[in-house]
C-alpha positions as CSV (number, residue, x, y, z in Angstrom):
1,M,-99.1,2.2,-101.6
2,L,-102.6,0.8,-101.5
3,L,-103.3,0.4,-104.9
4,D,-106.3,-1.1,-106.9
5,T,-106.6,-2.7,-110.2
6,F,-108.1,0.7,-111.8
7,G,-104.8,2.5,-110.9
8,R,-106.2,4.2,-108.1
9,V,-104.1,4.9,-104.9
10,A,-105.7,5.7,-101.6
11,R,-104.2,8.4,-99.6
12,D,-107.0,9.7,-97.5
13,L,-107.7,7.3,-94.3
14,R,-111.1,7.6,-92.6
15,V,-110.6,5.7,-88.5
16,S,-114.0,5.1,-87.0
17,L,-113.2,5.0,-83.2
18,T,-116.8,4.2,-82.0
19,E,-120.0,3.0,-83.3
20,K,-121.8,5.0,-80.5
21,C,-123.5,8.0,-81.0
22,N,-125.7,10.8,-78.6
23,L,-128.1,11.5,-81.9
24,R,-130.6,9.2,-83.4
25,C,-130.6,10.9,-86.9
26,T,-133.4,9.0,-89.0
27,Y,-130.9,8.5,-91.8
28,C,-128.1,7.1,-90.1
29,M,-129.5,4.9,-86.7
30,P,-132.8,3.5,-85.6
31,A,-134.4,5.5,-82.6
32,E,-132.9,2.9,-80.3
33,G,-129.4,2.9,-81.6
34,L,-127.4,0.4,-83.3
35,P,-126.3,-2.8,-81.4
36,L,-123.6,-2.1,-79.2
37,V,-120.4,-3.7,-80.0
38,P,-118.8,-5.4,-77.0
39,V,-115.7,-3.2,-75.8
40,S,-113.3,-6.3,-76.4
41,K,-113.9,-6.2,-80.0
42,L,-113.5,-2.4,-80.4
43,M,-109.7,-1.2,-81.3
44,T,-108.2,0.4,-78.2
45,A,-106.2,3.7,-78.4
46,D,-102.8,2.1,-78.9
47,E,-104.2,-0.4,-81.7
48,A,-105.7,2.6,-83.6
49,V,-102.7,4.5,-83.4
50,R,-100.6,1.6,-84.4
51,L,-102.7,1.2,-87.7
52,V,-102.8,5.0,-88.6
53,D,-98.9,5.0,-87.7
54,L,-98.3,2.1,-90.1
55,A,-100.9,3.3,-92.9
56,I,-99.1,6.6,-92.9
57,R,-95.2,5.2,-92.7
58,D,-95.7,2.3,-94.7
59,L,-98.9,2.7,-97.1
60,G,-98.8,6.2,-98.3
61,I,-101.3,7.6,-96.4
62,A,-101.3,11.6,-96.5
63,E,-104.2,12.5,-94.5
64,V,-106.1,10.7,-91.6
65,R,-109.9,11.7,-90.5
66,F,-111.4,10.3,-87.4
67,T,-114.8,9.5,-87.2
68,G,-117.7,7.5,-85.5
69,G,-120.9,7.4,-84.6
70,E,-119.6,10.0,-82.6
71,P,-116.0,10.2,-82.0
72,L,-116.2,12.7,-79.1
73,L,-117.6,9.8,-77.3
74,R,-114.2,8.4,-76.7
75,K,-112.7,9.7,-73.8
76,D,-109.0,9.0,-75.1
77,L,-109.4,11.0,-78.2
78,E,-107.0,13.6,-77.3
79,S,-104.5,10.7,-76.5
80,I,-105.1,9.2,-79.9
81,I,-104.5,12.2,-81.6
82,G,-101.7,13.4,-79.6
83,E,-99.8,10.0,-80.2
84,V,-100.3,10.0,-84.2
85,R,-99.2,13.9,-84.0
86,S,-96.0,13.1,-82.1
87,R,-95.3,10.4,-84.8
88,H,-96.2,12.3,-87.9
89,P,-96.1,15.9,-87.4
90,E,-96.6,16.8,-91.0
91,V,-99.9,15.3,-91.7
92,P,-103.1,16.5,-91.3
93,L,-105.5,15.2,-88.8
94,A,-109.1,15.9,-88.9
95,L,-112.3,14.9,-86.9
96,T,-116.1,14.5,-88.1
97,T,-118.5,15.0,-85.0
98,N,-121.9,16.2,-84.6
99,G,-120.3,19.0,-82.7
100,L,-121.9,18.2,-79.2
101,G,-119.3,18.6,-76.5
102,L,-116.9,20.1,-78.7
103,D,-117.1,23.7,-76.9
104,K,-115.8,21.9,-74.0
105,R,-112.8,20.1,-76.0
106,A,-111.9,22.0,-79.0
107,G,-108.9,23.4,-77.2
108,T,-107.5,20.2,-75.7
109,L,-108.1,18.6,-79.1
110,S,-106.5,21.4,-81.0
111,E,-103.4,21.3,-78.4
112,A,-103.2,17.3,-79.0
113,G,-102.4,18.1,-82.9
114,L,-105.8,17.9,-84.4
115,T,-105.9,20.0,-87.7
116,R,-109.5,20.8,-88.6
117,V,-112.7,19.7,-87.9
118,N,-116.4,18.8,-90.0
119,V,-119.4,19.4,-88.1
120,S,-122.6,17.2,-89.1
121,L,-125.3,19.7,-88.9
122,D,-128.7,19.3,-91.3
123,T,-130.6,22.0,-90.5
124,V,-130.3,25.3,-88.1
125,D,-134.1,25.2,-87.2
126,R,-134.8,23.5,-83.7
127,E,-138.1,21.9,-84.7
128,T,-136.6,20.4,-87.9
129,F,-133.5,19.2,-86.2
130,E,-135.3,17.5,-83.2
131,R,-137.4,15.6,-85.9
132,V,-134.3,14.6,-87.9
133,T,-132.2,14.1,-85.3
134,R,-134.7,13.0,-82.3
135,R,-132.9,15.2,-80.0
136,D,-133.4,18.8,-78.9
137,R,-129.9,19.7,-79.1
138,V,-129.5,22.4,-82.0
139,D,-127.6,24.6,-79.8
140,G,-125.0,22.0,-78.7
141,S,-124.0,21.5,-82.5
142,I,-124.2,25.0,-83.1
143,A,-121.6,25.7,-80.3
144,G,-119.4,23.0,-81.6
145,V,-119.1,24.8,-85.0
146,R,-118.2,28.0,-83.0
147,A,-116.0,26.4,-80.9
148,A,-113.8,24.8,-83.3
149,K,-113.6,28.3,-85.1
150,A,-112.3,29.8,-82.1
151,A,-109.9,27.1,-81.7
152,G,-108.4,27.4,-84.9
153,L,-109.5,24.0,-86.2
154,G,-110.2,25.4,-89.7
155,P,-111.7,25.8,-92.2
156,V,-114.4,24.8,-90.0
157,K,-116.9,22.4,-92.5
158,V,-120.4,22.1,-92.0
159,N,-121.9,18.6,-93.4
160,A,-125.7,18.7,-94.2
161,V,-127.3,15.5,-95.3
162,A,-130.1,16.6,-97.9
163,L,-133.3,15.8,-96.9
164,R,-137.0,16.4,-98.1
165,E,-137.8,17.8,-94.6
166,T,-134.8,20.1,-94.3
167,L,-134.9,21.6,-98.2
168,A,-136.6,24.5,-97.6
169,G,-134.7,26.0,-94.8
170,A,-131.2,24.9,-96.9
171,P,-131.0,28.7,-97.7
172,D,-131.1,29.2,-93.7
173,L,-127.9,26.8,-93.2
174,L,-125.9,28.5,-96.2
175,R,-126.6,31.9,-94.4
176,F,-125.8,30.6,-90.9
177,C,-122.3,29.1,-92.7
178,L,-121.5,32.4,-94.1
179,D,-122.1,34.4,-91.0
180,E,-120.2,31.8,-88.9
181,G,-117.2,31.7,-91.5
182,A,-117.8,28.1,-92.1
183,E,-117.7,26.0,-95.6
184,L,-121.0,24.3,-95.9
185,R,-121.1,21.0,-98.0
186,F,-124.3,19.0,-98.9
187,I,-124.6,15.5,-99.1
188,E,-127.3,13.7,-101.3
189,Q,-128.6,10.9,-98.8
190,M,-127.5,7.7,-99.3
191,P,-128.4,4.1,-98.7
192,L,-127.0,3.6,-95.7
193,D,-129.9,4.3,-93.0
194,A,-130.0,1.3,-90.2
195,E,-134.0,1.1,-91.1
196,E,-133.5,0.6,-94.8
197,T,-136.2,3.3,-95.8
198,W,-134.2,4.9,-98.5
199,Q,-135.6,5.2,-101.8
200,R,-133.5,6.8,-104.8
201,G,-136.9,8.7,-105.7
202,A,-136.9,10.6,-102.4
203,V,-133.5,11.7,-102.8
204,V,-132.9,15.5,-102.7
205,T,-130.5,15.7,-105.6
206,A,-127.8,17.9,-106.4
207,D,-130.2,20.1,-108.9
208,E,-132.7,20.5,-106.6
209,L,-130.5,21.9,-103.9
210,L,-129.0,24.2,-106.5
211,A,-132.5,25.2,-107.4
212,V,-133.4,26.3,-104.1
213,L,-130.3,27.7,-103.1
214,S,-130.1,30.1,-106.6
215,D,-133.5,31.3,-105.6
216,H,-131.6,33.2,-102.6
217,Y,-128.0,33.5,-103.9
218,E,-125.8,33.6,-106.9
219,L,-123.6,30.8,-107.2
220,E,-120.6,30.6,-109.4
221,P,-119.8,27.3,-110.4
222,L,-116.0,26.0,-109.4
223,G,-116.3,22.2,-110.1
224,R,-114.1,20.5,-108.2
225,A,-111.4,23.3,-107.8
226,G,-108.6,21.6,-109.5
227,D,-108.8,18.3,-107.2
228,P,-110.5,15.5,-109.1
229,S,-110.3,13.3,-105.7
230,S,-112.4,15.9,-103.8
231,P,-116.1,14.6,-103.3
232,A,-117.5,17.8,-103.6
233,E,-118.6,20.1,-106.4
234,R,-118.1,23.8,-105.2
235,W,-119.7,26.9,-106.1
236,R,-118.7,30.5,-104.6
237,V,-121.4,32.7,-103.6
238,A,-121.5,35.9,-105.0
239,G,-120.2,38.8,-103.0
240,T,-118.4,36.5,-100.5
241,E,-115.0,34.5,-100.6
242,Q,-117.0,31.4,-99.3
243,T,-118.1,28.4,-101.0
244,V,-121.0,25.8,-100.7
245,G,-120.2,22.2,-102.1
246,I,-122.3,19.2,-103.0
247,I,-121.4,15.8,-102.6
248,A,-123.5,14.1,-105.2
249,S,-122.7,10.6,-104.6
250,V,-126.1,9.2,-106.0
251,T,-126.8,11.2,-109.1
252,R,-123.3,12.1,-109.7
253,Q,-120.9,9.6,-108.7
254,F,-117.1,10.3,-108.3
255,C,-116.1,6.9,-108.1
256,A,-113.3,6.8,-110.6
257,A,-111.1,9.2,-108.6
258,C,-111.7,7.8,-105.1
259,D,-108.6,7.9,-103.1
260,R,-110.4,6.7,-99.6
261,T,-109.7,3.9,-97.4
262,R,-111.7,3.2,-94.3
263,I,-110.9,1.4,-90.9
264,T,-113.9,0.2,-88.8
265,A,-114.3,0.7,-85.3
266,E,-113.5,-3.2,-85.2
267,G,-110.5,-2.7,-86.8
268,T,-111.5,-3.8,-90.6
269,V,-110.6,-2.4,-93.7
270,R,-113.5,-1.3,-95.7
271,P,-112.1,-0.6,-99.4
272,C,-115.8,0.9,-100.5
273,L,-118.3,2.9,-98.8
274,F,-120.9,0.7,-100.5
275,G,-119.6,-2.8,-100.3
276,D,-119.8,-5.2,-97.6
277,D,-116.1,-6.3,-98.4
278,E,-113.9,-6.3,-95.4
279,T,-110.8,-7.4,-94.1
280,D,-109.7,-8.0,-90.5
281,L,-106.8,-6.4,-89.2
282,L,-107.3,-6.4,-85.5
283,G,-107.6,-10.1,-85.1
284,P,-104.0,-10.4,-86.6
285,L,-102.7,-7.4,-85.0
286,R,-103.8,-8.9,-81.8
287,A,-102.2,-12.3,-82.5
288,G,-98.7,-11.1,-83.1
289,A,-98.6,-10.1,-86.6
290,S,-95.9,-7.5,-88.1
291,D,-96.6,-4.2,-89.2
292,E,-95.4,-5.6,-92.7
293,Q,-97.8,-8.8,-92.3
294,I,-100.9,-6.3,-91.5
295,G,-99.8,-4.1,-94.3
296,D,-99.8,-6.9,-96.9
297,L,-103.3,-7.5,-95.7
298,W,-104.1,-4.1,-96.0
299,R,-102.8,-3.8,-99.6
300,E,-104.4,-7.2,-101.0
301,A,-107.8,-5.6,-99.6
302,M,-107.7,-2.6,-101.4
303,Y,-106.1,-3.8,-104.6
304,G,-109.6,-5.7,-104.8
305,K,-111.6,-2.3,-104.7
306,W,-114.7,-2.3,-106.9
307,A,-114.4,0.1,-110.0
308,G,-117.4,2.0,-108.2
309,H,-121.0,1.6,-106.9
310,G,-122.5,1.4,-110.3
311,G,-125.3,3.5,-109.4
312,L,-127.6,3.7,-106.3
313,T,-131.2,2.2,-107.2
314,D,-133.9,0.6,-104.9
315,A,-133.0,-2.9,-106.2
316,R,-129.2,-2.8,-105.5
317,P,-128.4,-4.8,-102.4
318,R,-128.2,-3.0,-99.3
319,S,-125.3,-3.0,-97.3
320,K,-125.2,-4.8,-94.2
321,R,-124.1,-1.9,-92.3
322,S,-125.6,1.8,-91.4
323,M,-123.3,4.7,-91.9
324,G,-123.1,4.7,-88.2
325,G,-121.3,1.5,-88.1
326,I,-119.2,2.2,-90.8
327,G,-117.8,5.7,-90.2
328,G,-118.2,8.5,-92.5
């Protein structure tokens, strides 16, 4: 198992497949994008599959999510998912994407063995979307949500970073998700922006979101719905069977129940999203290390995981990587 000194066991693996993205969200990337990583330093499809296979087979991983950057920019994504599925038919395989191009690939991804999809969509207002992402492509993300549902990749979840410029439109985004049968999850903005403009005082908090949503909807609190490791607190929308969730990493931290481990696109283990401690697995793998040796490196990295981020404040040292470079 991937056990740490606080007794937590990592069962949820996030695997970044690229640092590249076709949007430039203000809370994630600078307008010019992140510095490109040489292809030779990124995991190949075979290397990504080997690490995922090892994690499931030997380290107790029970769920895998592929992320980016934007993972749909990997042309071999279906191949990666298909190979993992063939080796582990029982393990849920998920994808986090901005949805651009998903309307053309949802079917082939489902056929390859993908289980479900999260689409990052902060607003359904065209002008606001363009300001936040620096691209006029909201129609593409909406098409991605609908294509995922049509391909049976559900429950489809929509991830929305809560921002000052999108707060007024939060009820409209919830209405869109209710109409589309998608599960909406708001995420408090974290200090993982490449331009380092984050300030705690500017964060749209869970309480603010609830106040705005409650002006339009009656919400019934469900807590973490029996899953203490779930990052999202949930509320049922009255008159429906659907829920809206809030991941309050800043104001309601949930580190004590964290069960995640992350692999960056360069093949390093990152035990905590907010810590810069990374352990290289790709180098030893390419040097001929056995699965047992790689597994030992991974266990050692996770054993030293922090108790928690200790509160996200303006004075706290910033991560050297932005979210786009880490993987969601």
